[in-house]
All heavy atoms as an XYZ file, in Angstrom:
925
protein
N      -1.337    -25.914    -22.256
C      -1.216    -25.299    -20.951
C      -0.675    -23.887    -21.123
O       0.267    -23.662    -21.854
C      -0.271    -26.141    -20.080
C      -0.093    -25.535    -18.690
S       1.211    -26.293    -17.729
C       0.410    -27.769    -17.202
N      -1.299    -22.944    -20.442
C      -0.870    -21.553    -20.535
C       0.433    -21.364    -19.777
O       0.631    -21.921    -18.713
C      -1.941    -20.640    -19.962
N       1.310    -20.573    -20.341
C       2.579    -20.319    -19.657
C       2.396    -19.205    -18.641
O       1.611    -18.297    -18.832
C       3.669    -19.930    -20.659
O       3.324    -18.723    -21.280
N       3.148    -19.313    -17.573
C       3.083    -18.286    -16.530
C       3.944    -17.110    -16.948
O       4.975    -17.275    -17.581
C       3.576    -18.837    -15.197
C       2.634    -19.833    -14.591
C       3.086    -20.188    -13.189
C       2.067    -21.084    -12.543
N       2.396    -21.388    -11.174
N       3.491    -15.933    -16.556
C       4.267    -14.726    -16.828
C       5.515    -14.739    -15.963
O       5.500    -15.208    -14.836
C       3.459    -13.483    -16.488
C       2.282    -13.252    -17.366
C       1.585    -11.988    -16.900
C       0.307    -11.773    -17.654
N      -0.410    -10.605    -17.145
N       6.584    -14.203    -16.508
C       7.790    -14.040    -15.697
C       7.560    -12.885    -14.729
O       6.972    -11.881    -15.106
C       9.000    -13.727    -16.577
C       9.411    -14.907    -17.413
O       9.190    -16.043    -17.024
N      10.000    -14.644    -18.561
N       8.030    -13.026    -13.487
C       7.876    -11.899    -12.565
C       8.668    -10.707    -13.059
O       9.675    -10.856    -13.737
C       8.431    -12.428    -11.240
C       9.243    -13.615    -11.592
C       8.736    -14.132    -12.907
N       8.190     -9.518    -12.724
C       8.897     -8.310    -13.110
C      10.217     -8.245    -12.363
O      10.291     -8.545    -11.190
C       8.068     -7.076    -12.783
C       6.828     -6.961    -13.618
C       6.079     -5.719    -13.255
C       4.811     -5.625    -14.080
N       4.045     -4.446    -13.728
N      11.246     -7.844    -13.073
C      12.565     -7.723    -12.463
C      13.122     -6.359    -12.833
O      13.076     -5.962    -13.988
C      13.513     -8.846    -12.956
C      14.878     -8.702    -12.347
C      12.936    -10.210    -12.639
N      13.589     -5.627    -11.839
C      14.165     -4.316    -12.108
C      15.588     -4.481    -12.625
O      16.117     -5.580    -12.678
C      14.146     -3.461    -10.838
O      15.061     -3.975     -9.906
N      16.214     -3.371    -12.957
C      17.563     -3.418    -13.500
C      18.563     -4.007    -12.509
O      19.591     -4.520    -12.901
C      18.009     -2.017    -13.929
O      17.987     -1.156    -12.807
N      18.256     -3.966    -11.223
C      19.163     -4.541    -10.221
C      18.813     -5.999     -9.933
O      19.297     -6.569     -8.977
C      19.117     -3.714     -8.932
O      17.812     -3.816     -8.375
N      17.926     -6.591    -10.749
C      17.492     -7.974    -10.620
C      16.710     -8.220     -9.328
O      16.652     -9.319     -8.840
C      18.681     -8.937    -10.718
C      19.386     -8.915    -12.059
C      18.437     -9.241    -13.200
O      17.732    -10.235    -13.159
N      18.415     -8.403    -14.223
N      16.097     -7.180     -8.807
C      15.250     -7.295     -7.627
C      13.855     -7.673     -8.082
O      13.311     -7.075     -9.011
C      15.231     -5.957     -6.886
C      14.304     -5.922     -5.718
C      14.193     -4.529     -5.118
O      15.080     -3.701     -5.354
O      13.208     -4.285     -4.429
N      13.251     -8.681     -7.448
C      11.897     -9.096     -7.786
C      10.919     -7.977     -7.430
O      10.972     -7.422     -6.345
C      11.521    -10.374     -7.033
C      10.062    -10.721     -7.153
C       9.543    -11.199     -8.354
C       9.193    -10.542     -6.098
C       8.206    -11.502     -8.489
C       7.846    -10.850     -6.216
C       7.365    -11.326     -7.407
O       6.037    -11.621     -7.537
N      10.032     -7.649     -8.357
C       9.013     -6.632     -8.131
C       7.653     -7.290     -8.380
O       7.359     -7.681     -9.507
C       9.197     -5.422     -9.082
C       8.098     -4.403     -8.856
C      10.568     -4.810     -8.910
N       6.858     -7.447     -7.327
C       5.538     -8.049     -7.531
C       4.688     -7.225     -8.483
O       4.886     -6.016     -8.621
C       4.919     -8.030     -6.121
C       6.050     -7.833     -5.187
C       7.098     -7.070     -5.949
N       3.736     -7.856     -9.117
C       2.799     -7.159     -9.990
C       1.669     -6.621     -9.112
O       0.667     -7.290     -8.874
C       2.259     -8.103    -11.060
C       1.417     -7.379    -12.095
O       0.912     -6.278    -11.795
O       1.266     -7.914    -13.197
N       1.853     -5.398     -8.597
C       0.909     -4.825     -7.643
C      -0.465     -4.627     -8.252
O      -1.474     -4.773     -7.569
C       1.451     -3.514     -7.072
C       2.674     -3.730     -6.225
C       3.933     -3.352     -6.670
C       2.573     -4.334     -4.984
C       5.060     -3.564     -5.892
C       3.698     -4.549     -4.201
C       4.939     -4.168     -4.657
O       6.040     -4.389     -3.891
N      -0.524     -4.295     -9.528
C      -1.823     -4.113    -10.189
C      -2.585     -5.434    -10.229
O      -3.799     -5.473     -9.993
C      -1.628     -3.548    -11.594
N      -1.882     -6.513    -10.496
C      -2.516     -7.832    -10.528
C      -2.994     -8.236     -9.125
O      -4.084     -8.774     -8.957
C      -1.531     -8.873    -11.068
C      -2.149    -10.228    -11.305
C      -1.169    -11.185    -11.959
O      -0.539    -10.819    -12.968
O      -1.042    -12.304    -11.438
N      -2.182     -7.955     -8.131
C      -2.555     -8.259     -6.750
C      -3.798     -7.460     -6.359
O      -4.729     -7.991     -5.760
C      -1.391     -7.965     -5.785
C      -0.234     -8.936     -6.046
C      -1.843     -8.070     -4.326
C       1.070     -8.547     -5.367
N      -3.820     -6.188     -6.725
C      -4.972     -5.330     -6.415
C      -6.232     -5.825     -7.111
O      -7.317     -5.820     -6.517
C      -4.672     -3.887     -6.801
N      -6.101     -6.274     -8.344
C      -7.257     -6.799     -9.072
C      -7.799     -8.048     -8.388
O      -9.015     -8.220     -8.258
C      -6.860     -7.105    -10.519
N      -6.906     -8.901     -7.905
C      -7.309    -10.097     -7.192
C      -8.014     -9.714     -5.887
O      -9.021    -10.304     -5.515
C      -6.085    -10.980     -6.894
C      -6.446    -12.344     -6.392
S      -5.038    -13.459     -6.084
C      -3.611    -12.596     -6.623
N      -7.500     -8.690     -5.211
C      -8.115     -8.226     -3.965
C      -9.534     -7.732     -4.208
O     -10.418     -7.965     -3.389
C      -7.294     -7.102     -3.341
C      -6.015     -7.553     -2.709
C      -5.168     -6.385     -2.238
O      -5.417     -5.232     -2.568
N      -4.150     -6.685     -1.460
N      -9.746     -7.048     -5.323
C     -11.080     -6.509     -5.586
C     -12.086     -7.641     -5.810
O     -13.265     -7.468     -5.542
C     -11.067     -5.552     -6.773
O     -10.818     -6.237     -7.966
N     -11.608     -8.787     -6.268
C     -12.492     -9.937     -6.485
C     -12.717    -10.731     -5.208
O     -13.798    -11.253     -4.978
C     -11.896    -10.861     -7.551
C     -11.887    -10.272     -8.935
C     -11.240    -11.217     -9.913
C     -11.106    -10.567    -11.272
N     -10.339    -11.389    -12.204
N     -11.682    -10.851     -4.393
C     -11.751    -11.723     -3.215
C     -11.953    -10.976     -1.910
O     -12.131    -11.594     -0.872
C     -10.469    -12.572     -3.099
O      -9.348    -11.699     -2.928
C     -10.263    -13.437     -4.325
N     -11.889     -9.664     -1.957
C     -12.002     -8.884     -0.731
C     -10.625     -8.676     -0.111
O      -9.622     -9.192     -0.592
N     -10.608     -7.926      0.939
C      -9.338     -7.597      1.599
C      -9.145     -8.437      2.851
O      -8.923     -7.918      3.937
C      -9.290     -6.101      1.902
C      -9.223     -5.285      0.630
O      -8.405     -5.564     -0.236
N     -10.084     -4.307      0.508
N      -9.211     -9.744      2.697
C      -9.070    -10.665      3.823
C      -7.691    -10.566      4.475
O      -7.535    -10.909      5.636
C      -9.353    -12.095      3.366
C     -10.777    -12.279      2.921
C     -11.015    -13.668      2.373
C     -12.440    -13.763      1.844
N     -12.706    -15.005      1.174
N      -6.715    -10.087      3.723
C      -5.367     -9.941      4.267
C      -5.364     -8.996      5.464
O      -4.517     -9.124      6.344
C      -4.397     -9.436      3.185
C      -4.772     -8.100      2.610
C      -5.547     -7.863      1.514
C      -4.418     -6.814      3.116
N      -5.691     -6.524      1.298
C      -5.001     -5.844      2.267
C      -3.646     -6.374      4.189
C      -4.847     -4.474      2.460
C      -3.486     -5.008      4.386
C      -4.086     -4.084      3.538
N      -6.316     -8.070      5.505
C      -6.365     -7.105      6.603
C      -6.566     -7.785      7.958
O      -6.133     -7.270      8.980
C      -7.460     -6.069      6.362
C      -7.152     -5.100      5.257
S      -8.498     -3.891      5.094
C      -7.840     -2.843      3.812
N      -7.221     -8.934      7.940
C      -7.435     -9.691      9.181
C      -6.117    -10.195      9.764
O      -6.018    -10.423     10.963
C      -8.381    -10.867      8.935
C      -9.788    -10.455      8.590
C     -10.468     -9.718      9.738
O     -10.342    -10.170     10.898
O     -11.118     -8.692      9.474
N      -5.120    -10.389      8.920
C      -3.820    -10.918      9.363
C      -2.766     -9.833      9.542
O      -1.627    -10.117      9.892
C      -3.316    -11.952      8.350
C      -4.245    -13.137      8.195
C      -3.675    -14.249      7.309
N      -2.875    -13.855      6.180
C      -3.333    -13.585      4.954
N      -4.616    -13.649      4.698
N      -2.515    -13.258      3.983
N      -3.133     -8.588      9.299
C      -2.174     -7.488      9.388
C      -1.700     -7.285     10.827
O      -2.483     -7.355     11.768
C      -2.807     -6.202      8.862
N      -0.413     -7.051     10.979
C       0.173     -6.815     12.301
C      -0.399     -5.555     12.949
O      -0.410     -5.434     14.171
C       1.690     -6.712     12.193
N      -0.899     -4.641     12.139
C      -1.433     -3.379     12.660
C      -2.912     -3.463     13.017
O      -3.477     -2.485     13.505
C      -1.205     -2.250     11.660
S      -2.086     -2.473     10.097
N      -3.539     -4.613     12.799
C      -4.965     -4.738     13.100
C      -5.205     -4.360     14.559
O      -4.551     -4.861     15.463
C      -5.456     -6.150     12.837
C      -6.939     -6.277     13.037
C      -7.446     -7.651     12.748
C      -8.944     -7.625     13.024
N      -9.506     -8.920     13.075
N      -6.128     -3.442     14.765
C      -6.452     -2.979     16.103
C      -5.514     -1.903     16.630
O      -5.630     -1.479     17.776
N      -4.596     -1.461     15.788
C      -3.618     -0.448     16.193
C      -3.699      0.789     15.303
O      -2.692      1.387     14.956
C      -2.214     -1.045     16.162
C      -2.069     -2.214     17.109
C      -0.719     -2.853     17.017
C      -0.703     -4.012     17.999
N       0.287     -4.979     17.741
N      -4.900      1.160     14.944
C      -5.062      2.291     14.031
C      -4.507      3.583     14.609
O      -4.037      4.433     13.863
C      -6.531      2.495     13.637
O      -7.321      2.600     14.814
C      -7.040      1.357     12.785
N      -4.537      3.714     15.926
C      -3.984      4.930     16.532
C      -2.490      5.056     16.277
O      -1.962      6.156     16.200
C      -4.270      4.958     18.032
C      -3.636      3.772     18.751
O      -3.593      2.665     18.225
N      -3.170      3.998     19.953
N      -1.805      3.933     16.114
C      -0.368      3.953     15.822
C      -0.111      4.181     14.337
O       0.719      4.992     13.959
C       0.282      2.639     16.252
C       1.737      2.447     15.835
C       2.630      3.509     16.471
C       2.221      1.068     16.223
N      -0.833      3.487     13.492
C      -0.589      3.532     12.054
C      -1.178      4.777     11.387
O      -0.644      5.262     10.403
C      -1.169      2.288     11.380
C      -0.672      0.976     11.966
S       1.125      0.815     11.981
C       1.462      0.573     10.262
N      -2.277      5.261     11.917
C      -3.006      6.375     11.304
C      -3.413      7.375     12.384
O      -4.599      7.540     12.669
C      -4.247      5.853     10.566
C      -3.967      4.628      9.749
C      -4.392      3.384     10.166
C      -3.244      4.718      8.578
C      -4.118      2.250      9.425
C      -2.964      3.594      7.821
C      -3.404      2.355      8.247
N      -2.455      8.046     12.995
C      -2.791      8.962     14.097
C      -3.624     10.154     13.613
O      -3.531     10.558     12.464
C      -1.422      9.425     14.598
C      -0.515      9.248     13.431
C      -1.039      8.073     12.659
N      -4.421     10.665     14.528
C      -5.283     11.801     14.193
C      -4.495     13.089     14.055
O      -4.853     13.961     13.298
C      -6.373     11.952     15.238
C      -7.355     10.812     15.194
C      -8.434     10.974     16.233
C      -9.375      9.784     16.173
N     -10.435      9.879     17.143
N      -3.422     13.214     14.786
C      -2.603     14.421     14.756
C      -1.346     14.177     13.932
O      -0.630     13.227     14.172
C      -2.201     14.848     16.173
C      -3.374     15.226     17.046
C      -4.081     16.477     16.587
O      -3.406     17.396     16.081
O      -5.313     16.537     16.731
N      -1.089     15.029     12.962
C       0.095     14.890     12.113
C       1.273     15.726     12.606
O       2.338     15.666     12.040
C      -0.222     15.322     10.674
C      -0.754     14.216      9.841
N       0.013     13.189      9.387
C      -2.001     13.983      9.385
C      -0.726     12.375      8.663
N      -1.952     12.835      8.658
N       1.078     16.488     13.635
C       2.129     17.403     14.073
C       3.369     16.661     14.554
O       4.478     17.123     14.395
C       1.591     18.319     15.165
C       0.536     19.259     14.651
C      -0.065     20.076     15.752
C      -1.201     20.920     15.180
N      -1.975     21.565     16.205
N       3.173     15.494     15.156
C       4.282     14.710     15.683
C       4.457     13.480     14.800
O       3.595     12.610     14.764
C       3.979     14.297     17.123
C       5.097     13.491     17.740
O       6.164     13.357     17.116
O       4.894     12.986     18.850
N       5.567     13.425     14.081
C       5.776     12.303     13.161
C       6.614     11.181     13.768
O       7.037     10.275     13.059
C       6.403     12.785     11.836
C       7.761     13.428     12.078
C       5.456     13.704     11.096
C       8.542     13.677     10.818
N       6.809     11.215     15.077
C       7.604     10.168     15.709
C       6.929      8.800     15.637
O       7.580      7.786     15.815
C       7.908     10.513     17.180
O       6.673     10.708     17.863
C       8.765     11.763     17.285
N       5.636      8.765     15.350
C       4.928      7.494     15.227
C       5.447      6.669     14.056
O       5.321      5.441     14.038
C       3.417      7.728     15.057
C       3.007      8.155     13.671
C       2.604      7.218     12.729
C       3.055      9.491     13.282
C       2.243      7.599     11.447
C       2.693      9.878     12.007
C       2.288      8.930     11.094
O       1.941      9.307      9.827
N       6.036      7.313     13.064
C       6.440      6.629     11.840
C       7.439      5.508     12.116
O       7.300      4.405     11.582
C       6.987      7.626     10.789
C       5.860      8.563     10.337
C       7.590      6.905      9.599
C       6.312      9.700      9.441
N       8.425      5.739     12.943
C       9.431      4.708     13.237
C       8.789      3.481     13.874
O       9.103      2.341     13.501
C      10.522      5.276     14.133
N       7.897      3.699     14.822
C       7.236      2.570     15.488
C       6.306      1.833     14.517
O       6.238      0.606     14.506
C       6.456      3.069     16.700
C       5.995      1.955     17.597
C       5.344      2.451     18.874
O       5.464      3.652     19.207
O       4.705      1.625     19.549
N       5.609      2.591     13.686
C       4.721      1.977     12.692
C       5.525      1.148     11.693
O       5.139      0.029     11.347
C       3.918      3.058     11.972
N       6.645      1.672     11.253
C       7.489      0.923     10.307
C       8.035     -0.356     10.924
O       8.154     -1.383     10.251
C       8.642      1.795      9.829
C       8.219      2.808      8.818
C       9.402      3.573      8.293
N       8.971      4.478      7.250
C       9.549      5.624      6.997
N      10.591      6.025      7.690
N       9.101      6.398      6.029
N       8.380     -0.304     12.202
C       8.861     -1.502     12.893
C       7.776     -2.575     12.899
O       8.054     -3.758     12.683
C       9.296     -1.164     14.312
N       6.545     -2.176     13.108
C       5.428     -3.111     13.075
C       5.259     -3.684     11.672
O       5.060     -4.891     11.500
C       4.157     -2.383     13.518
C       2.939     -3.215     13.850
C       3.230     -4.205     14.960
C       1.794     -2.303     14.251
N       5.394     -2.848     10.665
C       5.278     -3.298      9.274
C       6.382     -4.289      8.900
O       6.137     -5.242      8.158
C       5.325     -2.106      8.321
S       3.863     -1.058      8.355
N       7.588     -4.055      9.387
C       8.700     -4.954      9.054
C       8.420     -6.394      9.474
O       8.876     -7.325      8.835
C       9.998     -4.478      9.704
C      10.721     -3.427      8.922
C      12.137     -3.209      9.429
N      12.185     -2.701     10.790
C      12.078     -1.419     11.134
N      11.903     -0.500     10.205
N      12.133     -1.047     12.387
N       7.660     -6.560     10.542
C       7.345     -7.894     11.055
C       6.052     -8.463     10.472
O       5.675     -9.585     10.804
C       7.233     -7.845     12.589
C       8.468     -7.315     13.277
C       9.716     -8.135     12.990
O       9.618     -9.381     12.960
O      10.780     -7.530     12.763
N       5.388     -7.718      9.622
C       4.072     -8.102      9.120
C       4.177     -9.072      7.944
O       4.992     -8.887      7.037
C       3.295     -6.856      8.703
S       1.582     -7.219      8.287
N       3.305    -10.054      7.944
C       3.306    -11.066      6.882
C       2.508    -10.650      5.649
O       2.533    -11.363      4.645
C       2.745    -12.387      7.423
O       1.382    -12.215      7.783
N       1.801     -9.531      5.711
C       0.951     -9.131      4.577
C       1.362     -7.789      3.985
O       0.525     -7.034      3.486
C      -0.551     -9.140      4.973
C      -1.024    -10.544      5.248
C      -0.817     -8.220      6.144
N       2.648     -7.507      3.983
C       3.129     -6.226      3.430
C       2.831     -6.075      1.942
O       2.487     -4.998      1.484
C       4.631     -6.077      3.666
C       4.963     -5.673      5.078
C       6.428     -5.487      5.251
N       6.827     -4.221      4.641
C       8.041     -3.734      4.713
N       8.976     -4.394      5.344
N       8.339     -2.596      4.141
N       2.984     -7.138      1.185
C       2.769     -7.041     -0.266
C       1.317     -6.697     -0.595
O       1.073     -5.750     -1.347
C       3.238     -8.312     -0.983
O       4.637     -8.475     -0.738
C       2.993     -8.236     -2.478
N       0.315     -7.416     -0.050
C      -1.053     -7.002     -0.363
C      -1.399     -5.624      0.212
O      -2.182     -4.880     -0.381
C      -1.930     -8.095      0.245
C      -1.060     -8.900      1.110
C       0.351     -8.672      0.692
N      -0.798     -5.261      1.329
C      -1.021     -3.931      1.910
C      -0.501     -2.854      0.959
O      -1.176     -1.855      0.697
C      -0.316     -3.843      3.263
S      -0.486     -2.251      4.093
N       0.683     -3.072      0.432
C       1.263     -2.111     -0.508
C       0.433     -2.047     -1.788
O       0.159     -0.968     -2.307
C       2.714     -2.462     -0.816
C       3.451     -1.513     -1.749
C       3.427     -0.086     -1.231
C       4.883     -1.991     -1.939
N       0.007     -3.190     -2.285
C      -0.831     -3.211     -3.491
C      -2.116     -2.420     -3.261
O      -2.560     -1.665     -4.135
C      -1.152     -4.649     -3.880
N      -2.692     -2.564     -2.092
C      -3.906     -1.822     -1.737
C      -3.634     -0.317     -1.716
O      -4.361      0.458     -2.319
C      -4.397     -2.308     -0.370
C      -5.636     -1.618      0.131
C      -6.897     -2.060     -0.259
C      -5.555     -0.550      1.012
C      -8.044     -1.436      0.205
C      -6.701      0.077      1.481
C      -7.937     -0.372      1.077
O      -9.073      0.254      1.544
N      -2.582      0.080     -1.034
C      -2.259      1.502     -0.903
C      -1.913      2.143     -2.244
O      -2.251      3.302     -2.488
C      -1.110      1.689      0.078
N      -1.254      1.397     -3.117
C      -0.851      1.943     -4.419
C      -2.034      2.237     -5.340
O      -1.881      2.924     -6.346
C       0.141      1.003     -5.111
C       1.521      0.912     -4.470
C       2.340     -0.189     -5.124
C       2.251      2.239     -4.528
N      -3.211      1.758     -4.991
C      -4.402      2.012     -5.798
C      -4.971      3.410     -5.582
O      -5.779      3.881     -6.367
C      -5.512      1.017     -5.438
C      -5.193     -0.409     -5.744
C      -6.324     -1.276     -5.251
O      -7.384     -1.302     -5.883
N      -6.127     -1.958     -4.143
N      -4.552      4.065     -4.511
C      -5.145      5.335     -4.107
C      -4.259      6.523     -4.446
O      -3.037      6.421     -4.407
C      -5.434      5.326     -2.607
C      -6.579      4.410     -2.273
C      -6.369      3.064     -2.021
C      -7.881      4.891     -2.251
C      -7.420      2.217     -1.741
C      -8.941      4.046     -1.971
C      -8.713      2.714     -1.719
O      -9.763      1.878     -1.455
N      -4.869      7.675     -4.714
C      -4.088      8.901     -4.899
C      -3.366      9.215     -3.583
O      -3.983      9.223     -2.520
C      -5.137      9.965     -5.212
C      -6.357      9.205     -5.637
C      -6.304      7.902     -4.908
N      -2.088      9.446     -3.648
C      -1.312      9.623     -2.418
C      -1.683     10.887     -1.662
O      -1.437     10.966     -0.458
C       0.196      9.589     -2.704
O       0.505     10.584     -3.676
C       0.627      8.229     -3.193
N      -2.302     11.843     -2.312
C      -2.750     13.048     -1.600
C      -3.813     12.693     -0.558
O      -3.994     13.422      0.409
C      -3.306     14.064     -2.586
N      -4.494     11.573     -0.759
C      -5.538     11.137      0.165
C      -5.066     10.078      1.156
O      -5.827      9.657      2.013
C      -6.734     10.580     -0.610
C      -7.463     11.649     -1.406
O      -7.325     12.837     -1.063
O      -8.162     11.293     -2.362
N      -3.833      9.626      1.022
C      -3.309      8.582      1.910
C      -2.865      9.206      3.224
O      -2.201     10.229      3.248
C      -2.123      7.845      1.243
C      -2.606      7.038      0.049
C      -1.391      6.967      2.228
C      -3.336      5.771      0.375
N      -3.220      8.556      4.301
C      -2.882      9.014      5.645
C      -2.194      7.874      6.381
O      -2.557      6.717      6.226
C      -4.167      9.425      6.373
C      -3.973      9.808      7.793
N      -3.299     10.954      8.157
C      -4.347      9.201      8.940
C      -3.282     11.031      9.477
N      -3.908      9.985      9.966
N      -1.168      8.192      7.138
C      -0.512      7.182      7.962
C       0.557      6.402      7.225
O       1.140      6.863      6.245
N       0.800      5.189      7.705
C       1.850      4.322      7.166
C       1.196      3.065      6.601
O       0.414      2.398      7.285
C       2.871      3.950      8.267
C       3.885      2.950      7.764
C       3.567      5.209      8.781
N       1.517      2.751      5.368
C       1.011      1.556      4.682
C       2.207      0.746      4.211
O       3.052      1.262      3.489
C       0.156      1.947      3.475
C      -1.143      2.576      3.854
C      -1.355      3.899      4.137
C      -2.389      1.925      4.018
N      -2.664      4.092      4.457
C      -3.335      2.900      4.393
C      -2.806      0.602      3.885
C      -4.668      2.592      4.633
C      -4.135      0.301      4.113
C      -5.049      1.285      4.486
N       2.294     -0.500      4.623
C       3.397     -1.384      4.224
C       4.755     -0.745      4.531
O       5.723     -0.941      3.821
C       3.290     -1.763      2.753
N       4.799      0.052      5.579
C       6.043      0.697      5.980
C       6.365      1.983      5.256
O       7.432      2.550      5.441
N       5.447      2.473      4.420
C       5.702      3.664      3.620
C       4.738      4.804      3.967
O       3.559      4.571      4.209
C       5.572      3.350      2.130
C       6.464      2.235      1.591
C       6.154      1.983      0.123
C       7.922      2.561      1.782
N       5.262      6.022      3.937
C       4.435      7.213      4.109
C       3.842      7.594      2.755
O       4.197      7.024      1.721
C       5.287      8.385      4.637
O       6.265      8.717      3.648
C       5.951      8.051      5.965
N       2.980      8.589      2.750
C       2.345      8.997      1.488
C       3.368      9.474      0.462
O       3.247      9.196     -0.732
C       1.284     10.066      1.726
O       1.861     11.209      2.312
N       4.401     10.168      0.902
C       5.446     10.617     -0.043
C       6.187      9.432     -0.635
O       6.505      9.407     -1.824
C       6.438     11.542      0.648
C       5.911     12.926      0.860
C       6.970     13.816      1.427
N       6.426     15.140      1.666
C       7.062     16.088      2.284
N       8.275     15.886      2.754
N       6.500     17.257      2.451
N       6.472      8.451      0.190
C       7.167      7.263     -0.303
C       6.269      6.449     -1.227
O       6.741      5.872     -2.208
C       7.651      6.413      0.871
C       8.744      7.094      1.653
C       9.013      6.423      2.977
O       8.110      6.016      3.690
N      10.288      6.297      3.307
N       4.986      6.405     -0.930
C       4.047      5.721     -1.822
C       3.981      6.418     -3.176
O       3.934      5.753     -4.220
C       2.654      5.653     -1.188
C       2.499      4.654     -0.052
C       1.193      4.893      0.691
C       2.590      3.230     -0.552
N       4.001      7.741     -3.169
C       3.993      8.493     -4.432
C       5.235      8.165     -5.251
O       5.160      7.962     -6.472
C       3.918      9.991     -4.161
N       6.384      8.092     -4.591
C       7.631      7.753     -5.288
C       7.567      6.325     -5.837
O       8.034      6.063     -6.954
C       8.824      7.906     -4.344
N       6.969      5.416     -5.083
C       6.836      4.020     -5.524
C       5.906      3.939     -6.733
O       6.198      3.229     -7.698
C       6.303      3.183     -4.359
C       6.293      1.713     -4.606
C       7.661      1.158     -4.401
C       7.609     -0.292     -4.009
N       8.949     -0.857     -3.942
N       4.792      4.677     -6.698
C       3.891      4.705     -7.846
C       4.625      5.197     -9.092
O       4.501      4.613    -10.170
C       2.685      5.620     -7.581
C       1.659      5.049     -6.658
C       0.559      6.037     -6.321
O       0.744      7.252     -6.390
N      -0.594      5.518     -5.934
N       5.391      6.253     -8.932
C       6.131      6.824    -10.061
C       7.168      5.837    -10.582
O       7.274      5.614    -11.790
C       6.796      8.129     -9.633
C       7.492      8.848    -10.749
C       8.030     10.186    -10.296
C       8.708     10.899    -11.449
N       9.214     12.210    -11.066
N       7.932      5.232     -9.679
C       8.982      4.294    -10.065
C       8.410      3.100    -10.825
O       8.989      2.639    -11.803
C       9.721      3.804     -8.812
C      10.798      2.789     -9.096
C      11.476      2.328     -7.817
C      12.503      1.256     -8.115
N      13.093      0.724     -6.891
N       7.252      2.613    -10.384
C       6.638      1.444    -11.003
C       5.719      1.805    -12.172
O       5.187      0.924    -12.834
C       5.846      0.657     -9.956
C       6.670      0.068     -8.819
C       5.757     -0.542     -7.763
C       7.663     -0.961     -9.343
N       5.519      3.114    -12.389
C       4.644      3.537    -13.483
C       3.181      3.230    -13.223
O       2.424      2.994    -14.152
N       2.779      3.242    -11.956
C       1.397      2.943    -11.587
C       0.594      4.222    -11.425
O       1.073      5.198    -10.867
C       1.358      2.157    -10.270
C       2.007      0.788    -10.275
C       1.998      0.201     -8.868
C       1.291     -0.136    -11.246
N      -0.613      4.193    -11.913
C      -1.547      5.300    -11.735
C      -2.620      4.836    -10.756
O      -3.073      3.695    -10.827
C      -2.213      5.665    -13.061
C      -1.236      6.059    -14.138
C      -1.004      7.537    -14.099
C      -0.167      7.954    -15.288
N       0.943      8.756    -14.952
N      -3.047      5.710     -9.846
C      -4.119      5.332     -8.926
C      -5.376      4.926     -9.695
O      -5.722      5.543    -10.698
C      -4.364      6.596     -8.109
C      -3.101      7.381     -8.229
C      -2.556      7.063     -9.588
N      -6.032      3.884     -9.226
C      -7.262      3.417     -9.862
C      -8.498      3.772     -9.053
O      -9.602      3.662     -9.549
C      -7.216      1.888    -10.064
O      -7.034      1.265     -8.788
C      -6.091      1.492    -11.006
N      -8.295      4.186     -7.819
C      -9.412      4.566     -6.946
C      -9.631      6.074     -7.048
O      -8.695      6.825     -7.284
C      -9.113      4.192     -5.492
C      -8.854      2.721     -5.278
C     -10.099      1.912     -5.468
C      -9.824      0.453     -5.116
N     -10.928     -0.408     -5.366
N     -10.869      6.519     -6.849
C     -11.142      7.959     -6.932
C     -10.547      8.720     -5.752
O     -10.318      8.156     -4.683
C     -12.669      8.027     -6.903
C     -13.092      6.768     -6.220
C     -12.059      5.738     -6.559
N     -10.324      9.996     -5.958
C      -9.869     10.858     -4.865
C     -11.059     11.130     -3.945
O     -12.220     10.919     -4.329
C      -9.339     12.202     -5.385
O     -10.428     12.906     -5.990
C      -8.199     12.030     -6.376
N     -10.788     11.618     -2.752
C     -11.868     11.984     -1.837
C     -12.734     13.067     -2.439
O     -13.960     13.052     -2.311
C     -11.295     12.449     -0.499
C     -10.635     11.364      0.339
C     -10.018     11.964      1.594
C     -11.627     10.266      0.699
N     -12.097     14.011     -3.144
C     -12.864     15.090     -3.794
C     -13.836     14.514     -4.824
O     -14.969     14.982     -4.941
C     -11.913     16.088     -4.453
N     -13.416     13.502     -5.549
C     -14.302     12.868     -6.532
C     -15.443     12.134     -5.844
O     -16.573     12.155     -6.311
C     -13.526     11.893     -7.413
C     -12.570     12.589     -8.356
C     -11.626     11.624     -9.038
O     -11.173     10.637     -8.451
N     -11.285     11.918    -10.284
N     -15.142     11.488     -4.721
C     -16.190     10.762     -3.991
C     -17.216     11.713     -3.406
O     -18.418     11.403     -3.377
C     -15.573      9.927     -2.861
C     -14.850      8.675     -3.276
C     -14.178      8.035     -2.070
C     -15.801      7.681     -3.918
N     -16.763     12.845     -2.899
C     -17.642     13.777     -2.218
C     -18.254     14.813     -3.150
O     -19.094     15.591     -2.723
C     -16.907     14.467     -1.086
C     -16.480     13.536     -0.001
C     -17.014     12.307      0.290
C     -15.427     13.730      0.928
N     -16.373     11.743      1.342
C     -15.389     12.580      1.762
C     -14.515     14.738      1.145
C     -14.471     12.448      2.785
C     -13.611     14.593      2.171
C     -13.590     13.458      2.980
N     -17.795     14.835     -4.399
C     -18.293     15.836     -5.352
C     -19.757     15.613     -5.677
O     -20.319     14.559     -5.492
N     -20.362     16.668     -6.161
C     -21.790     16.591     -6.542
C     -21.948     15.967     -7.896
O     -21.288     16.099     -8.813
C     -22.419     17.972     -6.533
C     -22.476     18.524     -5.105
O     -22.711     17.731     -4.198
O     -22.286     19.743     -4.947
């Protein structure tokens, strides 16, 4: 019988999910977690068209705090270059996602918008 990997633990003994593994599983099974997201149908709150007013962030984070799918949401967001991230994902802004990627040593696996739109 294969042994299970020990979960990642930071120096403060805080459990850290394996976001890369979660993302890999999502790519195989699809993003069904999005159907259960607390923000479903609330894109205007989570991803507003206008960035001039950032007061939406507090309300979006409150919605995320109550969400049952924060971990897969964060794993999804961590796959992308933060320069292309808009809005709030798993309670984090693009700057916070960049800091999380750096802290966890994760590199984006998805292409940038410039790469997608390039010739």
